[in-house]
C-alpha positions in Angstrom: -1.4 -21.4 -34.2 1.0 -19.2 -32.4 1.5 -19.9 -28.8 0.5 -17.3 -26.4 3.3 -15.5 -24.5 3.7 -16.8 -20.9 2.8 -14.2 -18.4 5.2 -13.3 -15.6 4.9 -11.1 -12.6 8.4 -9.8 -13.4 10.3 -10.3 -16.6 14.2 -10.0 -15.6 15.4 -12.0 -18.5 13.6 -9.9 -21.1 15.0 -6.8 -19.4 18.5 -8.3 -19.5 18.3 -9.1 -23.1 17.6 -5.4 -24.0 20.8 -4.3 -22.2 22.8 -7.5 -22.7 25.9 -6.0 -24.3 26.3 -3.4 -21.7 25.8 -6.0 -18.7 28.1 -8.6 -20.2 30.9 -6.0 -20.8 30.5 -4.6 -17.3 30.7 -8.1 -15.7 33.6 -9.1 -18.0 35.5 -6.1 -16.8 35.1 -7.1 -13.0 36.0 -10.6 -13.8 39.1 -9.5 -15.7 40.2 -7.4 -12.9 39.4 -9.9 -10.3 38.7 -7.1 -7.8 35.5 -8.7 -6.5 35.3 -6.8 -3.1 35.4 -3.1 -3.2 36.4 -2.9 -6.8 36.3 0.3 -8.7 32.6 -0.2 -9.8 31.4 0.1 -6.2 32.6 3.6 -5.9 31.5 4.6 -9.3 28.1 3.2 -8.7 27.8 5.0 -5.3 28.8 8.3 -6.7 26.4 7.9 -9.7 23.5 7.0 -7.5 24.3 10.1 -5.2 24.3 12.4 -8.3 21.0 10.9 -9.5 19.2 11.4 -6.2 20.9 14.6 -5.3 22.1 13.4 -1.8 25.6 13.9 -0.4 26.4 10.4 0.6 25.5 6.9 -0.7 26.9 3.9 1.2 26.3 0.6 -0.5 25.8 -2.4 1.6 24.8 -6.3 1.3 20.9 -5.9 1.0 18.1 -3.7 2.1 17.4 -5.4 5.5 21.1 -4.7 6.3 20.6 -1.1 5.2 17.7 -0.7 7.8 19.7 -2.3 10.5 22.8 -0.4 10.0 20.8 2.9 10.0 19.4 2.2 13.4 22.8 1.0 14.6 24.4 4.2 13.4 21.8 6.2 15.3 23.0 4.9 18.5 19.4 3.7 19.7 19.3 1.8 22.9 17.4 -1.4 23.9 13.7 -0.5 24.8 13.6 2.6 22.7 10.5 2.7 20.5 10.5 3.0 16.7 7.2 3.7 14.9 6.6 1.5 11.8 3.5 1.0 9.6 1.6 -2.2 10.2 1.0 -2.8 6.5 4.5 -3.5 5.0 7.2 -6.0 4.4 8.6 -7.6 7.6 12.1 -6.2 7.3 11.0 -2.8 8.7 10.0 -4.4 11.9 12.4 -7.2 12.1 15.5 -5.0 12.4 14.0 -3.1 15.2 13.2 -6.2 17.2 16.7 -7.7 16.3 18.5 -4.7 18.0 16.3 -5.0 21.2 14.2 -1.9 20.3 10.4 -1.9 20.3 8.5 -1.7 17.1 5.3 0.3 17.6 2.9 -0.5 14.7 0.7 2.3 13.2 -2.0 2.2 10.7 -1.7 3.5 7.1 -3.6 5.5 4.6 -6.3 3.6 2.9 -5.8 4.9 -0.5 -1.9 5.2 -0.9 -1.2 2.3 1.6 1.5 4.6 3.1 2.7 5.7 6.5 0.3 8.4 7.6 1.0 11.3 10.1 -2.5 11.0 11.6 -1.5 7.7 13.0 2.0 8.5 14.0 0.8 11.4 16.1 -1.3 8.9 18.1 1.6 6.5 18.7 4.2 8.7 20.2 5.4 8.1 23.9 8.4 9.4 26.0 10.2 6.2 24.7 9.7 7.1 21.0 13.1 7.8 19.2 12.5 7.2 15.5 10.1 6.9 12.7 10.4 4.6 9.8 8.1 5.7 7.0 7.9 3.1 4.2 7.4 4.4 0.7 5.3 1.5 -0.5 4.6 0.1 -3.9 6.3 2.9 -5.8 5.3 6.4 -4.4 6.2 8.5 -1.6 4.5 9.0 1.8 3.5 12.6 2.5 6.7 13.6 4.1 6.5 17.1 5.0 4.2 16.7 8.0 6.0 13.6 9.1 9.5 15.4 9.0 7.9 18.5 10.7 6.5 16.2 13.6 9.8 14.5 13.9 11.8 17.8 14.2 9.3 19.0 16.8 9.9 16.0 19.0 13.4 15.4 18.3 12.9 12.0 16.4 15.0 10.4 13.7 13.4 9.6 10.3 14.8 6.6 8.5 13.1 6.1 5.1 12.4 2.6 4.0 12.7 3.3 0.1 13.2 -0.2 -1.1 10.2 0.0 -3.4 10.3 3.6 -4.5 13.8 4.4 -5.7 13.3 7.1 -8.4 10.1 8.5 -7.1 10.1 12.3 -6.3 8.3 14.0 -3.4 7.2 17.6 -3.8 7.0 19.7 -0.7 4.0 22.2 -0.2 6.4 25.1 -1.1 7.1 23.5 -4.5 10.6 22.0 -3.5 11.2 18.5 -4.9 13.5 15.9 -3.6 13.9 12.0 -4.3 12.5 9.6 -1.9 15.3 8.3 0.3 16.9 11.7 0.7 14.2 13.4 2.8 14.9 12.1 6.3 18.0 11.7 8.3 18.9 8.3 6.6 17.2 6.7 3.6 17.5 2.9 2.9 16.9 0.9 -0.2 17.2 -2.5 -1.7 18.6 -3.8 -5.0 16.9 -7.1 -4.8 16.5 -8.5 -8.5 12.8 -7.5 -8.8 13.1 -4.0 -7.5 13.0 -1.1 -9.9 16.7 -0.9 -9.8 17.7 -4.5 -9.2 20.9 -6.2 -9.4 21.6 -10.0 -10.1 21.8 -11.0 -6.5 21.5 -9.2 -3.3 22.4 -5.5 -2.6 21.4 -2.4 -0.7 22.4 1.2 0.1 22.0 3.9 2.6 21.6 7.6 1.9 22.3 10.7 3.9 23.3 14.3 3.6 24.8 14.3 7.2 28.6 14.0 7.0 29.0 12.6 10.6 26.2 10.0 10.1 27.7 9.0 6.8 31.0 8.2 8.5 29.3 6.3 11.2 27.3 4.3 8.7 30.5 3.4 6.8 32.1 2.2 10.0 29.1 0.3 11.2 28.8 -1.7 7.8 32.6 -2.4 7.9 33.0 -4.1 11.3 32.9 -0.8 13.2 36.4 0.3 11.8 37.6 3.4 10.2 41.1 2.1 10.0 41.7 -1.6 9.2 41.9 -3.7 12.4 41.0 -0.8 14.5 37.2 -1.2 15.7 35.8 2.0 17.2 32.2 0.8 17.4 30.3 -2.5 17.3 29.4 -3.0 13.5 28.6 -5.8 11.1 30.0 -7.0 7.8 27.7 -5.8 5.0 29.0 -4.7 1.5 27.8 -4.7 -2.0 30.1 -6.8 -4.1 31.7 -5.5 -7.2 29.8 -7.6 -9.7 26.6 -6.4 -8.4 27.8 -2.9 -8.4 28.8 -3.1 -12.0 25.4 -4.4 -13.0 23.8 -1.6 -11.1 26.0 1.1 -12.6 24.6 0.0 -16.0 21.0 -0.3 -15.0 21.1 3.1 -13.2 21.6 4.7 -16.7 18.2 3.1 -17.6 16.2 3.8 -14.3 14.2 6.7 -15.7 13.4 4.7 -18.8 12.3 1.8 -16.7 10.1 4.2 -14.4 8.4 5.5 -17.6 7.7 2.0 -18.9 6.3 1.1 -15.5 4.0 4.3 -15.4 2.9 3.7 -19.0 1.9 0.0 -18.1 0.1 1.3 -14.9 -1.9 4.0 -16.9 -2.7 1.4 -19.5 -4.0 -1.0 -16.7 -6.1 2.0 -15.4 -7.7 2.5 -18.9 -8.4 -1.3 -19.4 -9.9 -1.8 -15.9 -11.7 1.4 -15.1 -15.0 -0.1 -15.8 -14.7 -3.1 -13.7 -17.0 -2.7 -10.6 -15.3 -5.3 -8.5 -12.0 -3.6 -7.8 -10.6 -0.2 -6.8 -7.6 1.0 -9.0 -4.3 2.4 -7.4 -4.3 6.1 -6.4 -1.5 8.4 -7.3 -1.1 11.0 -4.6 -0.7 14.6 -5.8 2.5 15.2 -3.9 4.7 12.4 -5.4 5.6 10.8 -8.6 4.8 7.1 -8.8 7.3 4.6 -10.1 4.9 1.6 -9.8 7.1 -1.2 -8.1 3.8 -2.8 -7.8 0.4 -2.3 -9.5 -2.0 -3.1 -6.6 -5.7 -3.1 -6.7 -8.3 -3.6 -3.9 -10.7 -6.4 -4.5 -14.2 -5.6 -3.1 -16.7 -7.9 -1.2 -14.2 -10.4 0.1 -13.5 -11.9 -3.5 -9.7 -11.3 -3.6 -8.8 -15.0 -3.1 -11.2 -16.2 -5.7 -10.1 -13.7 -8.2 -6.5 -14.7 -7.6 -7.4 -18.4 -8.1 -9.3 -17.5 -11.2 -6.4 -15.7 -12.7 -4.1 -18.6 -11.9 -6.4 -21.0 -13.7 -6.1 -18.7 -16.8 -2.3 -18.7 -16.7 -2.0 -15.2 -15.0 0.2 -14.8 -11.9 -0.7 -12.4 -9.1 0.6 -11.8 -5.6 -0.8 -10.6 -2.3 1.5 -7.9 -0.8 0.8 -8.5 2.1 -1.5 -11.3 3.4 -0.9 -10.5 7.1 -0.3 -7.0 8.7 2.8 -7.0 11.0 0.7 -7.0 14.2 -0.8 -10.3 13.1 2.4 -11.9 12.3 3.3 -14.7 15.0 6.8 -13.1 15.6 5.4 -9.6 16.2 1.9 -10.3 17.4 0.5 -7.4 19.5 -2.7 -5.6 20.2 -4.2 -4.6 16.8 -6.7 -2.0 18.3 -6.9 0.9 15.8 -5.2 -0.9 12.9 -8.3 -1.6 10.9 -7.1 -0.1 7.7 -4.1 -2.4 7.6 -6.2 -5.4 8.4 -8.6 -4.4 5.6 -5.9 -4.1 3.1 -4.3 -7.4 3.9 -7.6 -8.9 3.2 -8.3 -7.1 -0.1 -5.1 -6.1 -2.1 -3.9 -7.9 -5.0 -0.9 -7.1 -7.2 -1.0 -7.7 -11.0 2.1 -8.3 -13.1 4.2 -5.2 -13.4 7.5 -4.8 -15.0 9.3 -3.0 -17.8 8.6 -5.6 -20.4 4.8 -5.6 -20.4 3.2 -5.5 -23.6 -0.2 -4.2 -24.8 -1.2 -7.8 -25.7 -0.4 -9.2 -22.3 -2.1 -6.5 -20.4 -5.2 -6.9 -22.4 -5.4 -10.5 -21.6 -4.8 -9.8 -18.0 -7.6 -7.2 -18.0 -10.0 -9.4 -20.0 -9.6 -12.1 -17.4 -10.1 -9.7 -14.5 -13.2 -8.4 -16.1 -14.4 -11.9 -17.0 -14.3 -13.0 -13.3 -16.7 -10.3 -12.2 -19.0 -11.1 -15.1 -19.5 -14.8 -14.2 
């Protein structure tokens, strides 16, 4: 009897095996050169990613959280300045705000897309507001045109957190299209291994079309220096090492293929799960493509945790992104009045396995288990 394939949330090894020869050659080239810091692959990858996204400048750094921190440092924000951030997101978006002595102002999100919503931004602005961090969550863009218009009208910076949606494309009301991460003043992304474009360690990058901002970002990420040992501003030390850049240079060539595979898997999930009454399927907004970093359903009637346990008992992993909204985290606890959608999502969302190597057989097993739970 044939043993069933083990189901994984993310199959990084399977993805590696498909491009093993390319990856191994790229890593060997770096090791042979021994240029482990700022080697040629770093510059090549930055240029290739800039060309892919259509942005003028890509500045690699150590990780996605560093990218957010460097962005806020480069903007010259002062302690006490307020930065608007969604309450339903990963902690890094608020963490860097607080770390720099700024004040994170939590806002609610759209119930269907889980994304930052202009309606709630408008309610949160004060005379101390200096910036907005819209988070493109789970693989699709926030509705950016109204956010950008609002920011321009009030003199606010826009720093996009694009850690989960690299490769997604936003379409403006006038028909123009741009990649997420290139719409605001600065875009930030992560190359954590499980991301749609992931390296084999830590990595991140910043995006901007502003030449002066790009120079400031480069200095900030490099100890505040433009010329070695001459430190013009207070900076930090955050860089993408050459081995990771070499891996990313290879994987970038496959990114569109990966996005298509994830979309195919997501649409297959939709077809398999459409008749299950106990869940709400993900929504694809009309103004953006979706690259499905996660496939996240909403579980009805308070049965999310029970479904998660049932799937685990059947050998099927799942994850809760995120079990607590930011305003309920001990480190950032604040008045949650008006953040009801974020709280509701934290109680109901469940992410099913999503990666480039998902097979029809595996997805059918997952869907059968989900349906079976609600038939009990």
